[in-house]
TIKOL-182556 format. One record per atom (N, C-alpha, C): x, y, z; residue in one letter; residue number from 1. Coordinates in steps of 0.05 Angstrom, whole numbers, plus 32768, in hexadecimal, padded with zeros to 4 digits. Layout:
<pts>
    xx    yy    zz  code  pos
     X     Y     Z     A  NUM
...
</pts>
This chain:
<pts>
    xx    yy    zz  code  pos
  8715  8BD8  8867     X    1
  8729  8BE3  8855     X    1
  8742  8BD1  8854     X    1
  874A  8BC6  886B     X    2
  8761  8BB5  886C     X    2
  875E  8B9D  885A     X    2
  8746  8B90  885A     X    3
  8741  8B79  8849     X    3
  8744  8B80  882C     X    3
  873A  8B98  8824     X    4
  873C  8BA1  8808     X    4
  8759  8BA4  8800     X    4
  876B  8BAF  8812     X    5
  8787  8BB2  880C     X    5
  8794  8B96  8808     X    5
  878B  8B83  8819     X    6
  8795  8B68  8817     X    6
  878E  8B5C  87FC     X    6
  8775  8B60  87F3     X    7
  876C  8B56  87D9     X    7
  877C  8B63  87C3     X    7
  8783  8B7D  87C5     X    8
  8793  8B8A  87B0     X    8
  87AE  8B7D  87AE     X    8
  87BB  8B77  87C5     X    9
  87D5  8B6A  87C5     X    9
  87D2  8B4E  87B9     X    9
  87BD  8B40  87C0     X   10
  87B9  8B25  87B5     X   10
  87B5  8B26  8797     X   10
  87A7  8B3A  878D     X   11
  87A3  8B3C  8770     X   11
  87BE  8B43  8762     X   11
  87CE  8B54  876E     X   12
  87E9  8B5A  8763     X   12
  87FA  8B41  8763     X   12
  87F9  8B32  8779     X   13
  8809  8B19  877A     X   13
  87FF  8B05  8765     X   13
  87E4  8B04  8761     X   14
  87D9  8AF2  874D     X   14
  87E4  8AF9  8731     X   14
  87E3  8B13  8729     X   15
  87EC  8B1B  870F     X   15
  880A  8B16  870B     X   15
  8819  8B17  8721     X   16
  8836  8B12  871E     X   16
  883C  8AF5  8717     X   16
  8828  8AE4  871A     X   17
  882C  8AC7  8714     X   17
  881D  8ABF  86FA     X   17
  8813  8AD2  86EB     X   18
  8805  8ACC  86D2     X   18
  8816  8AD5  86BB     X   18
  881A  8AC3  86A7     X   19
  882A  8AC9  8690     X   19
  881B  8ADA  867B     X   19
  882A  8AE2  8667     X   20
  881E  8AF1  8651     X   20
  880C  8ADF  8640     X   20
  87FA  8AEB  8631     X   21
  87E7  8ADB  8621     X   21
  87F6  8ACB  860B     X   21
  87ED  8AB2  8607     X   22
  87F8  8AA2  85F2     X   22
  87E8  8AA7  85D8     X   22
  87EC  8A96  85C4     X   23
  87DE  8A9A  85AA     X   23
  87C0  8A98  85AC     X   23
  87B6  8A89  85C1     X   24
  8799  8A86  85C4     X   24
  878D  8A9A  85D8     X   24
  879E  8AAC  85E2     X   25
  8795  8AC0  85F5     X   25
  8796  8AB6  8612     X   25
  879E  8A9D  8616     X   26
  87A0  8A92  8631     X   26
  87B7  8AA0  8640     X   26
  87B2  8AA6  8659     X   27
  87C6  8AB2  866B     X   27
  87CE  8A9C  867F     X   27
  87E4  8A8E  867A     X   28
  87EB  8A76  868B     X   28
  87F3  8A7D  86A7     X   28
  87EB  8A6D  86BA     X   29
  87F4  8A6F  86D5     X   29
  8811  8A65  86D7     X   29
  8822  8A76  86E2     X   30
  883F  8A70  86E5     X   30
  8846  8A68  8701     X   30
  8834  8A6A  8714     X   31
  8839  8A63  872F     X   31
  8836  8A45  8734     X   31
  8831  8A3E  874D     X   32
  882E  8A22  8755     X   32
  8817  8A15  8746     X   32
  881C  89FD  873C     X   33
  8808  89ED  872F     X   33
  8806  89D3  873E     X   33
  87EE  89CC  8746     X   34
  87E9  89B3  8755     X   34
  87EE  899C  8741     X   34
  87FF  898A  8749     X   35
  8804  8972  8739     X   35
  87FB  895A  8749     X   35
  87ED  8948  873D     X   36
  87E4  8930  874A     X   36
  87F7  8919  8745     X   36
  8804  8910  875A     X   37
  8819  88FC  8758     X   37
  880F  88E0  8760     X   37
  87F6  88DE  8766     X   38
  87EB  88C4  876E     X   38
  87EB  88B1  8756     X   38
  87EA  8897  875B     X   39
  87EA  8884  8745     X   39
  87D0  8885  8736     X   39
  87D0  887B  871E     X   40
  87B7  887A  870E     X   40
  87B8  888D  86F7     X   40
  87A1  8892  86EB     X   41
  879F  88A2  86D3     X   41
  87A8  88BF  86D7     X   41
  87A5  88C9  86EF     X   42
  87AC  88E5  86F4     X   42
  87C9  88E9  86FC     X   42
  87D9  88D3  86FD     X   43
  87F4  88D5  8707     X   43
  8804  88EA  86F8     X   43
  880F  88FD  8706     X   44
  8821  8911  86FB     X   44
  8813  8926  86EA     X   44
  87F9  8924  86E8     X   45
  87EA  8937  86D6     X   45
  87E9  8952  86E3     X   45
  87F1  8967  86D4     X   46
  87EF  8982  86DF     X   46
  87D2  898A  86E1     X   46
  87CD  899A  86F5     X   47
  87B2  89A3  86FA     X   47
  87B1  89C1  86F9     X   47
  87A0  89CC  870A     X   48
  879B  89E9  870A     X   48
  87B1  89F8  871A     X   48
  87B5  8A11  8713     X   49
  87C7  8A22  8723     X   49
  87BA  8A28  873E     X   49
  87CB  8A2B  8752     X   50
  87C1  8A31  876D     X   50
  87D1  8A47  8779     X   50
  87C3  8A56  878B     X   51
  87D1  8A6B  879B     X   51
  87C4  8A6B  87B6     X   51
  87D2  8A78  87C9     X   52
  87C8  8A7B  87E4     X   52
  87B9  8A95  87E6     X   52
  87A1  8A94  87F1     X   53
  8792  8AAC  87F6     X   53
  8783  8AA8  8810     X   53
  8786  8ABB  8822     X   54
  8777  8ABB  883B     X   54
  877C  8AA1  884B     X   54
  8794  8A98  884B     X   55
  879B  8A80  885B     X   55
  8794  8A65  884F     X   55
  878B  8A65  8836     X   56
  8785  8A4B  882A     X   56
  878C  8A4A  880C     X   56
  8790  8A32  8802     X   57
  8797  8A2F  87E6     X   57
  877E  8A34  87D5     X   57
  8781  8A42  87BF     X   58
  876B  8A48  87AD     X   58
  8774  8A45  8791     X   58
  8763  8A3A  8780     X   59
  876A  8A37  8764     X   59
  876C  8A53  8757     X   59
  8781  8A56  8747     X   60
  8787  8A71  873B     X   60
  8770  8A7A  8729     X   60
  8763  8A69  871A     X   61
  874E  8A71  8709     X   61
  8735  8A79  8719     X   61
  8731  8A6C  8730     X   62
  871A  8A74  8741     X   62
  8720  8A8F  874D     X   62
  8739  8A94  8755     X   63
  8740  8AAE  8760     X   63
  873A  8AC4  874B     X   63
  8742  8ABE  8732     X   64
  873D  8AD2  871C     X   64
  8720  8AD8  8719     X   64
  870F  8AC3  8719     X   65
  86F2  8AC7  8716     X   65
  86E7  8AD7  872D     X   65
  86F0  8AD1  8745     X   66
  86E5  8ADE  875D     X   66
  86EF  8AFB  8760     X   66
  8709  8B00  875D     X   67
  8714  8B1A  8763     X   67
  8718  8B2C  874B     X   67
  871A  8B21  8733     X   68
  871D  8B32  871C     X   68
  8703  8B36  870D     X   68
  86F2  8B22  870D     X   69
  86D8  8B24  8700     X   69
  86C1  8B2B  8714     X   69
  86C6  8B27  872E     X   70
  86B3  8B2D  8742     X   70
  869C  8B19  8745     X   70
  86A0  8B00  873C     X   71
  868B  8AEC  873E     X   71
  868B  8ADE  8759     X   71
  8673  8AD6  8762     X   72
  8671  8AC5  8779     X   72
  8676  8AA9  8770     X   72
  868B  8A9C  8779     X   73
  8693  8A82  876F     X   73
  868A  8A6C  8782     X   73
  867F  8A72  8799     X   74
  8677  8A5E  87AD     X   74
  8663  8A4B  87A1     X   74
  866A  8A31  87A2     X   75
  8658  8A1C  8798     X   75
  8656  8A1B  8779     X   75
  8667  8A29  876B     X   76
  8666  8A2A  874E     X   76
  8680  8A20  8742     X   76
  867F  8A1A  8729     X   77
  8696  8A12  871A     X   77
  86A1  8A2A  870B     X   77
  86BB  8A2C  870A     X   78
  86C8  8A40  86FA     X   78
  86D6  8A30  86E3     X   78
  86CB  8A32  86CC     X   79
  86D4  8A22  86B5     X   79
  86E5  8A32  86A2     X   79
  86F7  8A24  8695     X   80
  8708  8A31  8681     X   80
  86FB  8A2C  8665     X   80
  86F2  8A40  8658     X   81
  86E6  8A3C  863E     X   81
  86FB  8A35  8629     X   81
  8714  8A3A  8630     X   82
  872B  8A34  861E     X   82
  8735  8A17  8624     X   82
  872B  8A0A  8639     X   83
  8733  89EF  8640     X   83
  8750  89ED  8648     X   83
  875C  8A03  8651     X   84
  8778  8A04  865B     X   84
  8777  8A08  8679     X   84
  877D  89F3  8688     X   85
  877B  89F4  86A5     X   85
  878C  8A09  86B2     X   85
  87A2  8A11  86A5     X   86
  87B4  8A25  86B1     X   86
  87AD  8A42  86A8     X   86
  8799  8A45  8697     X   87
  8792  8A60  868E     X   87
  8785  8A70  86A4     X   87
  878E  8A89  86A6     X   88
  8783  8A9C  86BA     X   88
  8778  8AB5  86AD     X   88
  8774  8AB4  8693     X   89
  8768  8ACB  8685     X   89
  874B  8ACD  868D     X   89
  8743  8AE2  869A     X   90
  8727  8AE5  86A3     X   90
  8713  8AE2  868C     X   90
  871A  8AE9  8674     X   91
  8708  8AE7  865D     X   91
  8704  8ACA  8655     X   91
  8714  8AB8  865F     X   92
  8712  8A9B  8658     X   92
  8704  8A8C  866E     X   92
  86FA  8A99  8683     X   93
  86EE  8A8B  869A     X   93
  86D0  8A8F  8699     X   93
  86C2  8A7A  86A1     X   94
  86A5  8A7A  86A2     X   94
  869C  8A6F  86BD     X   94
  868C  8A7E  86CC     X   95
  8682  8A75  86E6     X   95
  8666  8A6A  86E1     X   95
  8662  8A52  86EA     X   96
  8648  8A44  86E4     X   96
  8642  8A31  86FB     X   96
  8629  8A28  86FB     X   97
  8621  8A14  870F     X   97
  862C  89F9  8706     X   97
  862E  89E6  8719     X   98
  8636  89CB  8711     X   98
  8625  89BF  86FB     X   98
  860B  89C4  86FC     X   99
  85F9  89BA  86E7     X   99
  85FF  89C6  86CC     X   99
  8604  89E0  86CB     X  100
  860B  89EE  86B2     X  100
  8626  89E3  86A8     X  100
  8639  89DF  86BA     X  101
  8653  89D4  86B2     X  101
  8650  89B9  86A5     X  101
  8640  89A7  86B2     X  102
  863C  898C  86A7     X  102
  862F  898D  868C     X  102
  861A  899E  8689     X  103
  860C  89A0  8670     X  103
  861F  89AB  865A     X  103
  862E  89BF  8660     X  104
  8641  89CA  864D     X  104
  8656  89B6  8645     X  104
  8660  89A6  8659     X  105
  8674  8992  8653     X  105
  866A  897C  8641     X  105
  8651  8973  8645     X  106
  8645  895F  8633     X  106
  8642  896B  8617     X  106
  8638  8984  8616     X  107
  8634  8991  85FC     X  107
  864F  8994  85ED     X  107
  8664  899A  85FC     X  108
  867F  899D  85F0     X  108
  868C  8983  85E8     X  108
  867F  896D  85F0     X  109
  868A  8952  85E9     X  109
  869E  8947  85FC     X  109
  869F  8952  8614     X  110
  86B2  8947  8628     X  110
  86A9  892D  8634     X  110
  868F  8928  8635     X  111
  8685  8910  8642     X  111
  8671  8903  862E     X  111
  867B  88F2  861D     X  112
  866A  88E6  8609     X  112
  8665  88C8  860D     X  112
  866F  88BD  8622     X  113
  866D  88A1  8626     X  113
  8650  8898  862C     X  113
  8647  8883  861F     X  114
  862D  8878  8623     X  114
  862F  8862  8638     X  114
  861C  8861  864A     X  115
  861B  884C  865E     X  115
  85FE  8847  8665     X  115
  85F5  882F  8660     X  116
  85D9  8827  8666     X  116
  85C5  883B  865C     X  116
  85C9  8845  8644     X  117
  85B6  8857  8638     X  117
  85B8  8874  8642     X  117
  85CB  887A  8654     X  118
  85CD  8896  865E     X  118
  85E9  889F  8657     X  118
  85EC  88BA  8656     X  119
  8607  88C5  8654     X  119
  8616  88BF  866E     X  119
  862F  88B7  866B     X  120
  863F  88B1  8683     X  120
  8655  88C6  8684     X  120
  8657  88D3  869B     X  121
  866A  88E9  869E     X  121
  8687  88DF  86A1     X  121
  868B  88C9  86AF     X  122
  86A7  88C0  86B4     X  122
  86AC  88A4  86A9     X  122
  86C4  889F  86A1     X  123
  86CD  8885  8699     X  123
  86D0  8873  86B1     X  123
  86D2  8859  86AD     X  124
  86D7  8847  86C4     X  124
  86F1  884D  86D1     X  124
  8705  8855  86C2     X  125
  871F  885C  86CD     X  125
  871D  8875  86DF     X  125
  870E  8889  86D7     X  126
  870A  88A1  86E7     X  126
  86FB  889B  8701     X  126
  86E7  888A  86FF     X  127
  86D8  8882  8717     X  127
  86EA  8873  872A     X  127
  86FB  8862  8720     X  128
  870E  8854  8731     X  128
  8722  8868  873E     X  128
  872A  887C  872E     X  129
  873C  8890  8739     X  129
  872F  88A0  8750     X  129
  8715  88A8  874C     X  130
  8707  88B6  8760     X  130
  8705  88A6  877A     X  130
  86FE  888D  8778     X  131
  86FB  887C  878F     X  131
  8716  8877  879D     X  131
  872B  8872  878D     X  132
  8745  886E  8799     X  132
  8750  8887  87A7     X  132
  874D  889E  8799     X  133
  8757  88B7  87A5     X  133
  8747  88BE  87BE     X  133
  872D  88B8  87BF     X  134
  871D  88BD  87D6     X  134
  8726  88AB  87ED     X  134
  872B  8892  87E7     X  135
  8735  887F  87FB     X  135
  8750  8886  8806     X  135
  8760  8894  87F5     X  136
  877B  889D  87FE     X  136
  877A  88B7  880F     X  136
  8761  88C2  8812     X  137
  875F  88D9  8824     X  137
  8759  88F3  8816     X  137
  8755  88F3  87FC     X  138
  874F  890C  87EE     X  138
  8734  8916  87F8     X  138
  8731  8930  87FA     X  139
  8718  893D  8802     X  139
  8706  893E  87EA     X  139
  86EC  8939  87EF     X  140
  86D9  8938  87D8     X  140
  86D8  8952  87C9     X  140
  86DA  8968  87D6     X  141
  86DA  8982  87C8     X  141
  86F2  8985  87B5     X  141
  8709  897B  87BD     X  142
  8721  897C  87AC     X  142
  871E  8969  8794     X  142
  8712  8952  8799     X  143
  870D  893F  8783     X  143
  86F9  894B  876F     X  143
  86E5  8958  877A     X  144
  86D0  8965  8768     X  144
  86DD  897A  8757     X  144
  86EF  898A  8762     X  145
  86FD  899E  8752     X  145
  870F  8991  873D     X  145
  871D  897D  8745     X  146
  872F  896F  8733     X  146
  8721  8962  871C     X  146
  870A  8954  8722     X  147
  86FB  8946  870D     X  147
  86E6  8958  8700     X  147
  86E4  8971  8708     X  148
  86D1  8984  86FD     X  148
  86B5  897B  86FF     X  148
  86AD  8974  8718     X  149
  8691  896B  871D     X  149
  8689  8975  8738     X  149
  8671  896E  8741     X  150
  8668  8977  875B     X  150
  8673  8965  8771     X  150
  8674  896F  8789     X  151
  867D  895F  87A0     X  151
  8669  8949  87A5     X  151
  864F  894E  87A0     X  152
  863B  893A  87A3     X  152
  863F  8922  8791     X  152
  8647  8927  8778     X  153
  864D  8911  8765     X  153
  8665  8901  876F     X  153
  867A  890E  8779     X  154
  8691  8900  8784     X  154
  8688  88EE  879B     X  154
  8678  88F9  87AD     X  155
  866E  88EB  87C4     X  155
  865F  88D2  87BB     X  155
  864D  88D5  87A8     X  156
  863D  88BE  879F     X  156
  864E  88A8  8792     X  156
  8663  88B1  8783     X  157
  8675  889E  8776     X  157
  8686  888F  878C     X  157
  8691  889F  879F     X  158
  86A1  8893  87B4     X  158
  8692  887F  87C5     X  158
  8678  8884  87C9     X  159
  8668  8871  87D9     X  159
  865B  885B  87C8     X  159
  8662  885A  87AF     X  160
  8658  8845  879D     X  160
  863A  8846  8798     X  160
  862E  885E  879B     X  161
  8612  8862  8796     X  161
  860D  8862  8778     X  161
  8620  886C  8769     X  162
  861E  886C  874C     X  162
  8638  8861  8740     X  162
  8638  885B  8727     X  163
  864F  884E  871A     X  163
  8658  8835  8729     X  163
  8645  8823  872D     X  164
  864A  880B  873D     X  164
  865B  87F7  872E     X  164
</pts>
Protein backbone atom coordinates (compact mmCIF):
# COMPACT_ATOMS: atom_id res chain seq x y z
CA UNK A 1 0.00 0.00 0.00
CA UNK A 2 2.86 2.37 0.77
CA UNK A 3 4.28 1.95 -2.76
CA UNK A 4 0.87 2.74 -4.25
CA UNK A 5 0.69 5.99 -2.20
CA UNK A 6 4.16 6.87 -3.47
CA UNK A 7 3.02 6.28 -7.06
CA UNK A 8 0.00 8.55 -6.47
CA UNK A 9 2.27 11.35 -5.27
CA UNK A 10 4.58 10.79 -8.23
CA UNK A 11 1.64 11.02 -10.65
CA UNK A 12 0.48 14.26 -8.98
CA UNK A 13 4.02 15.66 -9.22
CA UNK A 14 4.14 14.58 -12.88
CA UNK A 15 0.90 16.42 -13.77
CA UNK A 16 2.11 19.56 -11.96
CA UNK A 17 4.91 19.76 -14.54
CA UNK A 18 2.75 19.23 -17.64
CA UNK A 19 1.34 22.22 -19.48
CA UNK A 20 -2.10 22.66 -21.03
CA UNK A 21 -2.75 21.26 -24.51
CA UNK A 22 -1.49 23.25 -27.47
CA UNK A 23 -3.22 23.52 -30.87
CA UNK A 24 -2.07 19.98 -31.77
CA UNK A 25 -3.25 18.50 -28.48
CA UNK A 26 0.33 18.10 -27.21
CA UNK A 27 0.75 18.52 -23.45
CA UNK A 28 4.30 19.93 -23.12
CA UNK A 29 6.63 18.93 -20.31
CA UNK A 30 7.46 22.04 -18.27
CA UNK A 31 9.94 20.40 -15.89
CA UNK A 32 13.58 19.56 -16.40
CA UNK A 33 14.60 18.87 -19.99
CA UNK A 34 17.83 17.08 -20.70
CA UNK A 35 20.01 19.21 -22.96
CA UNK A 36 23.03 17.81 -24.71
CA UNK A 37 25.90 20.27 -24.54
CA UNK A 38 28.58 18.08 -26.05
CA UNK A 39 30.18 19.23 -29.31
CA UNK A 40 28.81 18.02 -32.63
CA UNK A 41 25.44 17.82 -34.30
CA UNK A 42 23.56 17.40 -31.03
CA UNK A 43 25.16 20.40 -29.30
CA UNK A 44 22.58 22.32 -27.29
CA UNK A 45 19.72 20.31 -28.76
CA UNK A 46 16.81 19.92 -26.35
CA UNK A 47 15.80 16.41 -25.65
CA UNK A 48 13.15 14.65 -23.61
CA UNK A 49 11.67 15.83 -20.34
CA UNK A 50 12.97 14.01 -17.28
CA UNK A 51 11.85 13.50 -13.69
CA UNK A 52 13.07 11.56 -10.68
CA UNK A 53 11.15 8.45 -9.76
CA UNK A 54 12.19 5.82 -7.25
CA UNK A 55 15.71 7.19 -6.94
CA UNK A 56 16.55 7.43 -10.64
CA UNK A 57 15.99 9.76 -13.56
CA UNK A 58 13.19 8.69 -15.89
CA UNK A 59 11.95 10.17 -19.13
CA UNK A 60 8.63 11.97 -18.59
CA UNK A 61 6.92 10.33 -21.57
CA UNK A 62 8.02 6.87 -20.39
CA UNK A 63 6.60 7.66 -16.94
CA UNK A 64 3.30 8.63 -18.60
CA UNK A 65 3.15 5.39 -20.59
CA UNK A 66 3.98 3.28 -17.56
CA UNK A 67 1.91 4.93 -14.83
CA UNK A 68 -0.93 6.61 -16.71
CA UNK A 69 -1.50 4.04 -19.46
CA UNK A 70 -0.33 1.01 -17.46
CA UNK A 71 2.06 -0.30 -20.12
CA UNK A 72 5.09 -2.45 -19.44
CA UNK A 73 7.86 -0.31 -20.93
CA UNK A 74 10.81 -2.56 -20.09
CA UNK A 75 12.85 -3.16 -23.25
CA UNK A 76 10.38 -1.19 -25.37
CA UNK A 77 10.32 2.20 -27.04
CA UNK A 78 7.81 4.83 -26.05
CA UNK A 79 7.36 6.89 -29.19
CA UNK A 80 5.62 10.19 -29.77
CA UNK A 81 3.18 9.85 -32.66
CA UNK A 82 3.10 13.67 -32.70
CA UNK A 83 6.94 13.79 -33.10
CA UNK A 84 7.16 16.29 -30.20
CA UNK A 85 9.82 15.07 -27.75
CA UNK A 86 8.40 17.15 -24.91
CA UNK A 87 4.80 15.97 -25.33
CA UNK A 88 3.38 14.04 -22.38
CA UNK A 89 -0.16 13.58 -23.65
CA UNK A 90 -0.83 9.86 -23.10
CA UNK A 91 -2.96 9.80 -26.27
CA UNK A 92 0.14 10.79 -28.27
CA UNK A 93 2.33 7.96 -26.93
CA UNK A 94 2.86 4.58 -28.52
CA UNK A 95 4.63 1.69 -26.76
CA UNK A 96 6.33 -0.61 -29.24
CA UNK A 97 9.24 -2.97 -29.67
CA UNK A 98 12.49 -1.60 -31.12
CA UNK A 99 11.75 -3.47 -34.37
CA UNK A 100 8.27 -1.93 -34.63
CA UNK A 101 9.75 1.50 -33.91
CA UNK A 102 12.36 1.12 -36.65
CA UNK A 103 9.77 -0.12 -39.14
CA UNK A 104 7.39 2.73 -38.34
CA UNK A 105 10.23 5.26 -38.58
CA UNK A 106 11.22 4.03 -42.04
CA UNK A 107 7.58 4.05 -43.12
CA UNK A 108 7.17 7.61 -41.80
CA UNK A 109 10.19 8.70 -43.84
CA UNK A 110 12.57 9.41 -40.98
CA UNK A 111 15.31 7.14 -42.35
CA UNK A 112 15.39 7.27 -46.12
CA UNK A 113 19.11 7.24 -46.81
CA UNK A 114 20.35 4.61 -49.23
CA UNK A 115 23.66 2.92 -48.52
CA UNK A 116 25.07 -0.01 -50.51
CA UNK A 117 21.60 -1.03 -51.64
CA UNK A 118 20.12 -1.05 -48.11
CA UNK A 119 18.19 1.49 -46.11
CA UNK A 120 20.61 3.24 -43.79
CA UNK A 121 19.26 4.35 -40.43
CA UNK A 122 21.92 6.93 -39.50
CA UNK A 123 23.89 9.56 -41.36
CA UNK A 124 27.69 9.55 -41.19
CA UNK A 125 27.46 12.53 -38.84
CA UNK A 126 25.12 10.66 -36.47
CA UNK A 127 27.42 7.61 -36.49
CA UNK A 128 30.36 9.88 -35.64
CA UNK A 129 28.32 11.44 -32.82
CA UNK A 130 27.43 8.01 -31.39
CA UNK A 131 31.07 6.92 -31.41
CA UNK A 132 32.34 10.21 -29.98
CA UNK A 133 29.71 10.33 -27.24
CA UNK A 134 30.41 6.68 -26.35
CA UNK A 135 34.14 7.42 -26.16
CA UNK A 136 33.36 10.38 -23.87
CA UNK A 137 31.70 8.01 -21.41
CA UNK A 138 28.02 8.03 -22.37
CA UNK A 139 26.18 4.86 -21.40
CA UNK A 140 24.91 2.80 -24.34
CA UNK A 141 21.35 2.73 -22.98
CA UNK A 142 21.30 6.56 -22.82
CA UNK A 143 22.66 6.80 -26.35
CA UNK A 144 20.01 4.34 -27.54
CA UNK A 145 17.26 6.45 -25.97
CA UNK A 146 18.70 9.66 -27.41
CA UNK A 147 19.10 8.27 -30.95
CA UNK A 148 15.84 6.29 -30.70
CA UNK A 149 17.35 2.91 -31.44
CA UNK A 150 18.27 -0.27 -29.60
CA UNK A 151 21.22 -0.53 -27.22
CA UNK A 152 22.50 -3.40 -29.39
CA UNK A 153 22.66 -1.10 -32.42
CA UNK A 154 24.60 1.51 -30.42
CA UNK A 155 26.99 -1.21 -29.24
CA UNK A 156 27.60 -2.46 -32.78
CA UNK A 157 28.20 1.09 -34.05
CA UNK A 158 30.53 1.96 -31.15
CA UNK A 159 32.60 -1.20 -31.78
CA UNK A 160 32.77 -0.45 -35.53
CA UNK A 161 30.97 -3.69 -36.40
CA UNK A 162 28.63 -1.75 -38.68
CA UNK A 163 28.87 1.63 -40.40
CA UNK A 164 32.58 1.12 -40.97
